[in-house]
N, C-alpha and C positions, 0 to 999 in steps of 0.2 A: 743076867738073862731072865732069871726067875722074877727079879724085882720089876723088870720092864713088862713082863707078862701080867703081873699083878696090877701095875698101873694101867696098862691097856685094857685089861679086863674090867677094872674099876670104872674107867672112863666110859666103856661100852655100856655098863650097867646104868651109869648116870644118864647117858644119852637115851637109853631105852626108857628110863623113868620120866625124863623130860618129855619125850615123844608121847608116852602114855598119857601124861597129864594134859599135854597140848591137844591131843586127839579127843580126850574126854571133854575138855573144856569147849572145844569147837562144837561138838555134837550137842552138848548141854545148851550152849547158846543158840544153836540152830533150832532146837525143838522146844526148849523149856524156858528160856529167858524171855520175859514179856517185853523187854525193851528192844529186842531184835526183831526186825521185820520178818514175817513168815512168808518169804517170797515163793517158797515151794507150793504154797496154797493158791497162788495166782496162776491162772491158765493151766492148772493141773488137769490132765486128761481124765483122771479118775474122779474129778469133781465137776465134770461137765453136766449140763442139764440133760435129764433123761429125754430121749426122743419120744417116749411114750406119753409125755405130758401133753394134754389137749389144750391148745392155746386159749380157747374161749373159756374153758373151765378155770384155767390159771388166772385169766384176767378178772373173772368174776370173784374169785377168792381174794385176789389182791385188792380189789375195790372194797370188799367186805372188811378186809384188814384195815384199810385206810379210814373207812367210816367208823370202825370200832375205836381206833386211836383218837379220832376227833371227838367222839361221844363219851369215852370213858377215860378219865384221868386217874391214874393210880397215885397212892401216896408212898413215900419212901419209908423204909424201915431199916434201921442199922443195928448190928450186933458186933461184939468183939470176939474174935476167935478164942478158943479155950486153951490153945497151946502157948508156948513161951513167946511167940511172935506178937501176940495181942493185936492182930490185924483188925482194922475196921472194915466190916463187910456190909455190902449194900444189897437191898432187895426192893422190888416194887410189889405193892399189894393192891389188888383189884377187889374191892368189897362188893358183895352181891346182896341179895335180900337178907335182912337181919334175922329172919326166921330160919334160914337155911344153916345147916352145920356141915355142909359139904365143902371140903377144901382140896385144892390141887397145888402141889409144888412142882413147877415146870422149869426144867433145867436145860440150859443151852449147851452148845458144843464148843469144840476147840477154836480158840481165837475169836469167838463170837461174844455176845453179851445178852442180858435179859431182854433188852429192847428188840432183839431179833426174833423173839419167840411169840410175836403177836398172833400168828396163825393158830398156835396151840392154846395160848391164853384165851383167845376169842371163843374157841370151840368149847373149852371147859366152862367159861363164863356163861355162855349161852345155854348151858345145861344146868345152870343154877349154882355153879361152884364159885366160892371165893378162891382167888388165885394169888399165890405168892410165887414170884419168879426172881431168883437171886442172880446176882453177878458173882460167878465163882472167883476164887482167889486170882488176883492179877488181871481180872477182866472187868470191863465196864468201869464202874465207880468203886469197886472193891479194892482194897489195898493188897499188896503182895508183888514181889518181883520175880515170881516163878509160876509156871503152870503146874498145878497139882495132879492133872490127869485123872481127877476123881478120887485120888487116894486120901490126901488130907481133906479134900472137900467133903468126904463122907462124914467126917466129924463135924464139919460146919453144918451139914444137913441136919444133924441131930439137934443143933441149936435152933435152926429154923423151925423144926418140928415142935420144939419146946415153946417157941414164941407163939405159934398158932394155938397150942393147947392152953397156954396162959391166957390168951385172948378169948378162946372158946373151948372150955373143958369138954364139951360134947362133940368136938370136931371129929369128923370122919375123913381121913386123909388118903389121897392117892399120890404116890410119887411117880412123876413122869419125866423122862429125859430123852434127848436125841443126841446120838453120836457120843462125844465125851460126856454129855449129860446122861445118856443111856448107861454108860459105864459107871457114872457117879451114883445113880440110883441103884444099880446092881451091887456096887461096893457097899452102899449104905445098907442094903438088904441083909448083910451078914452081921450087922451090929444088933444089939439088944434094943429093939424098937418098942415104943409104947403101943398099947392095944389100939390107940386111935388110928394108927397106920394100918389101913385095911387091905390095900392092894398096890401093886407096882406095875408100871408099864415102861418098858425100855425099847427104844427104837435105834437100831444099828450101832449099839455099843460094842466095844471090843472085849475080847476074852481076858486079856491082861495087857498091861502097859508093855511088858517085855515082848509079848507076841506082836503087837502092832508096830512097835519100834523096829523089831527084827525084820518084819515084812517091809516097812518103809525103807530101811537101810539097804535091803537088796534091791528094791524097786527104784529108788532114787540114785543110789551110788554104786550098785552092783557089788556091795561088800558083804562078807560073811559076818555073823554076829561076834565071833572071837577074832581079835581082842577089842573091837570097837565098842560093843555093848558093855563089856566089862569096864572099859575106861569111862564111858558115859555114865555108868552106874556109880562109879566111884565119885565122880564130880557131882552127881545128883544127890548122893548121900551127904557130901560136904556142903554144897551150896543150897540145897532145898530140904535136906533132912529126911528124905525118904528113899526107899530102895525100889528100883524099877522091877525087880523080880518078886518083891513082896506085894506089889500093887496089882492084885489079881481079882478080877470080877468072878472068875471061875471058883476060886476058893471061898469068896464071900457068898456067892449064890448057893453053894453047897451047904452053907450054915443057915440059910434063910428059912423062916417059917411063914413068910408072907406070900400069898398068891401072886403069880407073876405072868404077865403077857409079854412075849418076846416078838419083836417085829424086825424084819430085815428085807431090804431090796435084793432080789435075786441077782441083779446085775452089778451089785456093789463091789467095786475093786479097790476102794480106798480103805475101808474096814472090810476085809474080805468076807464074802457071804458065809464061808465055812466056819467062821467064828460063832455063828448063830448056834450051831449044834453043840459046840463046846460048852456054852453056858446053859443051853436048854437041857442037855442030858444030865447035868449034875444037880438040877433043881429038884429037890424032894418036897415039892409043894404042889398045890393045885396050880396047873399051868396050861398055857396054850401058846402056840406060835402062829404068826401070820407072815407069809412070804408073798411079797408083791412082785410079780414077774415084770421084767424090763425096767425096774426102778434102780437107778444109781444111788450113790450114797446120799442119805438124808432126803431122798426124793419120794419115798413110799407114799406119803400123804398127798403129794402133788400128782403122782401118776394115777392113783385110784382112791380119791378122797372118800367116796361112798363106802367102799369095802373097808377102808382104813378105819373110819369113824364108827361104822356099824359094828366092827369087830371090837374096837376099844370099848364102846358103850355096852355091848353084850357081855363082855368080860367084867368090866368094872362094876356094872350094876348088879352083879351077883353078890357083891360085898358091900356096896354103898347104895342105899335106897335112893 
């Protein structure tokens, strides 16, 4: 009888282990495997266009974006990641007047790419900035089979910064990102940055990867974090080499010494609005926050472009002439 109980118990443990890894693998593929379609992004009610967007203003901005793309052709720049994966990473560079030393690194969001950032590239370029906009790991033309959620990408950002400084030792750099790009620049902020990096602007970035995944797990599946997040974290460590609970914008911002502007749409329910205060409150630097009423996720610039850019320039120009 005792032997049978041991066998049954052992089988139960094995089945639990198999289920744990199957669950972890499913959610890893669902969220982080770049080869799997991100169907939950399509027709997601949290990503619908903000009703507050004025159609005529949006059309004018879109026309300006298209004109910019026709007029300004960037050149490609490639680097190799500094970790063991040795990934070839891609960026586009828009060079401005040779006498200017102002630079912006403009970072895209989840499942997007550098080419989707024309609106932000254009606005920085029109202010006299040279602009570098990278494809994050596994996005656009950059290599990688997983989404780094900004964590490994923060180390790649250091390489892009170095590339700019090698090209222009007098460079004054602003780091700018939207959504996952916002989280990326916040995560970068906690690293030891060269003095050339003068200011950081983040738009609707999440407080941590575990926070945003826990929220999405409840929202999409109605599931609690335990044990699903634990299983997903195990697979992320195995397959992508990072820890979901370590990948924290909050912890990185708390270490930052770089002035930072935080932007968030008040109606954002994809990266919940309350994440703004989590990162803002820990920042021990010169800081400011901009809240755009009625703006959904990533829509702050579209809802109120005048306030958006006036606030960006007012803050950034305190540190970059």
